[in-house]
N, C-alpha and C positions, 0 to 999 in steps of 0.2 A: 503492499500499499503506499509506503514512504519512501518511493524511488523516483528518479526523474530520467526523461528521455534525454540522451546526450546529443540527439540531433538538432535540438532548439538553439538558435544563435542568439538566446536573450540572457542577461545575467542571471545566475544560479536563484538568487534571492527573488527574483520575478518569477521564476519558474515555480518556486515554492508557493508563492502567495495565489498565484493562478491554479494551483493544484488544491491548496485548502478551500479556495471559493468554489472550484468545481465540486469538490466532494460535498460542500454544504448545499449548494444548488441541486445535485443528483440525489440527495438523501442518504448518501454514505456516512456523512457526519450529520446530527440531529442537533438542534438547541439544546444546550446544557451538557453536550457530550464533552468529555476531557481529553486534550490532546497530551500526547506523549511528553514527557520533561524534555528541556531544551537539549541536555546531554546525550538522551536516546535519539530524539530527532537528528541532531548532528551525526551519531553513529550511522543511523539509518540512511542518510542522504550521502555520506561520505564527505561533510564539509566541516569547516570551523564553526565552532559555537557562535561566534560574532556574525556569521552568515544568516544563521537560525534567528538569532537575537533581531537582526535587521528586518527579517521577513516578517516576524510577529509583530515587531513594532508597526509595521507599515498596517498589518491586519488589524491591529488595535484602533490605528487612527481612521482606518477606513469603516469600522464599526462591526466587522465580522467576528473577532473574538474579544474575549475580555480576560484581563488578568487580576486574579483575586488572590490576597494575601492569605497563604496557608492552603488554599485550594488548587493553586496552578492555573492553567491556561483551559478556559472552556469556550465552547461556541456560543456566541451571544444568544441569549433566551428573549430579546427583544424583537421588534419589527425591522430585523436587519435589512429584510428584502424590501422595504417601502421606501425609506428616503436614503439610503446609502449605495452608492453605486461606484463599483469598481473601474479600474482603468479599462478602457473599451479596447477590446480585441477584435478588430473586424473580420480577421480571418476566421472566428469560430462564432460570430455573432449569429449566423443563420443556422447554424445547428445546435445551438444552446436554447434551453427553454427560458423564457423571460423573467420567470420568478422561481422562486426555491420551491421545491417540493414539499408538501405536508404529509409525512407518511401516514399519520392517523387518517386523513381525508382519503388517500389511496386505499387504504385496507377497508376503510369503510364502505367504499364503492363495492368491494368484492362482497361484503357481508350483506349489503344490499339486495344483492341476487337471490338470498336466502329466503324462501317464502315464509319462514317462521321468524324472521327478522322483526323487530319492532322500531318502525321508523318514527322517532321523536325528534330528529335533526332538522327534516324538512320545515319550510317557512309557511307552507300553505295548509288550510284548512281540509279535512278529509273530505272526500267527495260527496259522503251521505250527508255532511252539513252545508254545502254550499247552496245558497238559497236558488231555487229554481224559477224560472220564468218562461211565458211563451215568446217564441222569436216569430213575427209574422214572416211569412214566405215573400220573397223578391224576385223578380224576373232580372235577367242580368240589364235590361235596359232601365229597369226602375233603380238598380243600383248604379248604373252611368248617370241617372238624374240627380242621385243623392251626392255623386262625386262632384257636381256643380257647386254644392252647398259649402264645398272645401274652401278656405282661405289659408294664407301662409301660418295662420295661428291655428288652423284646426279645423273640424267639421262644427259648423256654426250652430246648429241645434243642440249639440252636446256642449258647447261653450256656454250657451243660454242656461241649460238645466244646470250647469256647475255654478253659474253666477247666481242661480236662485239657491242652491244649497249652500254656498259660502255666506250668502247673506243671512240665512237662518242659521248655520252652525257657528260661524265665525262674528255674526253680528255686525259685518261691515258690508258696505255697498260697493261692488266693483262692477266694472263694464267688460264685456267679451274682449276689449282690446288690452284688458289687463290679465288675461289668461291665455296661457300656452299650453296647448294639447300635446303630450309627448308619449313616447312607447315605454311607458313604466316610468317611476320614480328615479330609477338609475340612469336613464338616458338625460332625465332633468338635470341631476347633479352632475352628470358629464359637460353640458351644455353649459351650466354655471361656471364649472371650473375654467372652461375655456375662453368665457367672456370676461369673467372677472378676475382671474389670477393669472400669473405667469410662472414659468418654470421656476423652481426655486422658492417659490412664496410659501408660507406657513399657514396653516389652519388649525384651529382648536376645536376638538371633539370630547365627546365623553369618554371615560375609561372605567370600564370596558364599553365598546361600542362596536357595532355590525360593520362600521365604516373602515375599521382596521383591515377587514377581510376583502375589501374590493380593490381590485387592480387598476382601477381608473385614476386613482391618486397618483400611484406609481408611475404610470404610463404619461401623466401630464407632468410629472416631474415635482409633484406638490409634496411638501412635508407635514406629515400628521403628528400633532402633540395633544396628549391624551390630559384630560382634566379631571383628578380626583372627584368622585361623587359622595354624597353622605344620603341620608333618609330624604332630604328634601330636594336632591338633585345635584347637578354641576356646582362645585364650590367656588364662589365668586372671588374669594381671595386668592385660591390656586390660579384660577382663571386670569385674574390681573396681573398676577407675577409672571406669567407665561407672556400676556401681551407686552409687557415692558421689556423681557430679556429674550424673547424669540420673534419679535416684530410681526405678530399675528395679524393676516388680513381679512380673516372670515371667521366665524364662528358657525360651526354645524352641529346640531343636536336633534334629538328625537325625545321631546320632552314629556310625551303621553305615552304609557305603556312600553317604556324604552327596550330597545333591542340591544342586549341580550336580558337585562335584569328584569324587565316588566315593571319597573319602577315608574312613578308619575313625579313630575317636578310640582313644588307646591306652588301656589299662586304668589305668595311672598318672594319666593327665590326668583320667578318668572319676572317679578317687577324689578328685583335687584340686579337681573342680568341685563334687562333692557336698560337700566340706567347706566350700567357699565359700558354698555355698546354705545351709548350715546357719549358718555364721556370721552370715548377714545374714538368716537365716529366709524364703530364697526358693524358692517351688515350682519344679520343672524338669518340662517337658513333653518327652517323649522320643519322637519319631516315628519308630517303628520298622519301616517296610513294605518295607525291603529285606533285612532280615537273614536271612530264610529262603534267599536267593540266594547263599549264601556258598561259595566255593572251599575255604577253609581255616578253621581253627578261629578264631572271633572273639573279642574280648573279653565278659566278662559284661555284660549291659544293665544301665543305670542302674538300672532298676526292681529288679533283682536286688540290686544294691550298697545300695540305700536303698529299700525297699519303700513306705515312708510319705511320703518326700519327693518321690518321683517319680510323676508322672501318664504313663502308657503308652498309646501310641496303636498300634493294628495295622490292618491291611488286607489284602484279597485281592485288590485292583486290579493290583497287579504282577505276581501269578501267572496270574490268570485275565482278566485285561483289565478295562478300565473299565466294561464293561457290566454286571458285576457289582460293583455298588456297595454293598459291604459292608465296614463299618470297625467299630471297637470302641474304647472307653476302659476301661482298668483302673486304677481308684483307689480310695480308701477310701471306704467305704460312705456317709458323709454327703455327700462330694462327689458321688457318683453318683446320690444320691437329689435333690440340687439340679440336676443336669445333666439328669435325667430331668423333673423338673417344668418346666424351661426348653424341654425338647423338646415336651412336651405344649401348653404355652402358645403356641408357635410353629407349633403343628400340624405338625411335623417327623416325623409318624407315617411307618413304613416297612411296607409290604406284607408280607404274610407270604411271598409268592412268591420274591423272591430270597434271602430267609433261608433258605428250604426248599433252595432250589438250593446255597447256601453250606454248608449242613449235609450235604447228599448229597455234597457234593464232598469235604469234609473227613473224611467217614466211609466214603468209598469204599475197598474193600479194597486197590485199586491205587493210593492218593494217594501213600503214601510212595515207592513205586516209581517212579511219574511223576515226582514231585519230583526224586528222585534223578537220573533220565534227563534233566530238564530242567537241572539243574546241570551235569551232563556236557556237554550241547549248548552251554550258554553258555560253558563253560569252554573248549570248543575254539575257539568263535568269539573268544574273549578272546584266545587264544594266537596266533591267525592276525593279529588286530588288532595285537597286541603287537609281533609279528615285522615286520608291514608298517610299522610307526610308524618303524623304524629308517631308512626310506628319507628322511624328514622331518626326522631328529634335528638337522641343523644349523639349521633354521628354527623348529621346535615342539619345545618342552619336553613330552613325553607321560608322564603318570602312569600306571604300571602297573596294569592292572585286576587286582584280587583278589576281585572279587563284584559283585554289582549289576548294574545295567544301564547306567551310564553310563561314559564315557571323558573325560578333561578334557586339553585341549591347550592350552599357552600360548605365543603368539607371543614369540620371542626378539630381535627388532630392534626398529625404531622404533615411536613410539606409533600406534595405529590411529584412526581415527576412527569413529563410528557408520556413517557413510556408506560407509566403504570396507569394510565386512563385507557390503554388497550384491553383491560380487563372486561370494560364494558362491551367491547366488540366481541370478545370471546363469550359472553353471555348473549350475543344477538341484541343488544340495545344500542341502538344509533342516537348519540347523544352529541351535543356541541360543547366540548370543554372550553372554558374560560380563556384558554391560551390562543383560541383562534380570533378573540376579540381584543386581547391585551397581553401584558407580559405575565399575568397573573396564571398561576396553574391549579387554583384550589377551588373552583366552582363549576358548574356547568347549566347550560340552557336546555330546557326540555319543552317541546311543544305539547302542551297537555291536552289539547283539542283533538288530538290523534290517537286518544285512548278510550275506549268503552271503560264501563266499571270493570269487566273482566281482565281488559289488557291493565289497567291501573294496578289490580290486584296482584297481576303477573310481575309488573315493574317493580313495586315495592318488595315483593318477595325475593327477586331477584337482586335489588339495591341492599337488602339487608344480608345477603349471601356476600356480595361484592364488599361491603363496609367490614365485614369479618376478614376477608382476604386481605384487604389493605392494611388493617390493624396488625395482622397476625405477620404480614411483610416487614411493617415497620419494627417488630419486636425481634424478628430473625436478623435484621440488618443491624440493630443495637448489639445483639450477642456477638455477631461477627466482629463488630469493630471493637469489643472489650476484648477479644481474644488477641 
């Protein structure tokens, strides 16, 4: 493993750097893995120790590895694939993958093929819960006529119904010129990055956050900085520190039933956030894709509290599944115009067909009742989950579900490694460990909506078994260390 090709005509230390990066990118070295001692590496490579020190220093400066007092050199457990880019090797650029592999996700894809696997990782509702509606038949000629109702901002009837819903839900009046239809919330986010930021700019997000897992930030050269959260949401004091030290240009957050924690930012914290954003003249992007799945009254949206300071993102994918990829941006007219121009330049046009489906769904006379029925069903599944969670309270801190589609469970005992989370895959439980959303390795996200009462029973029985294995593993490790 630790040897070099003699054919390359570049300095040895650079070859070592490239090899270590390659091992990290292809999964040979995983986050948290320990590298051999400097002396052993020098012997393996057949070079002076000073050459090894030079290479490791470069890897530390690039963010790929860390040196810890008493622990040696380890592969960085942070999001090193997001904001740290190594020296460009154009010869191998076309043969390498853009982002480091995540072994856990690769193994999960294999387990997913097993019909007995319980998929609690997916971000969609199960098919049997997705609200149904009647879709009228259209001839090809009629669809072509609907196509004429398209504008650069989207299908006009859909824009109109979204205007009405925003007025009711956000309590603000907007015109169709302030709404851009997109192919889902992720496309909306990508357009915002292209229009509002430049490569090298910094963005503040929640920690943990699903945004860490999106490659669009790395492809745009945007640096992500996580802001610690507490029970009320993103901590304002920590955010202000980042604004001052990292030159933050944009704040992006998911304040209602946050992904992955399922928590909701308090109204007081929302007002503090807006006050801080005004102080530093920073725009806020509010991702509100879960707000309609609420069991109780939720705080006013950030857009309602500060209509001109906040850019609002909405989507239908959490209600109707990812097959209906329709999202929207609500913002001031000048920004919407710039986003529309960028969308056209990138040829991100959306077919009228899914927009007609979305319009049909939102205008269906039974939509509101179906929506209410869905919330009742989710509330019942959440109740069952919350009740069953008491059986693992000694080992897991479980946040009470108050809406949305996710539950968040935090391990109460010894520090877990990424490798130890694979025990869930062995039990055919597909979950989302927190290291997919931050540098933390002590929690997991579970889509509780995908569990019937019987599935929930199976999940917690397996979780009890897994908890025992994790604690026994910790005891065994302590005994080995004492010997």
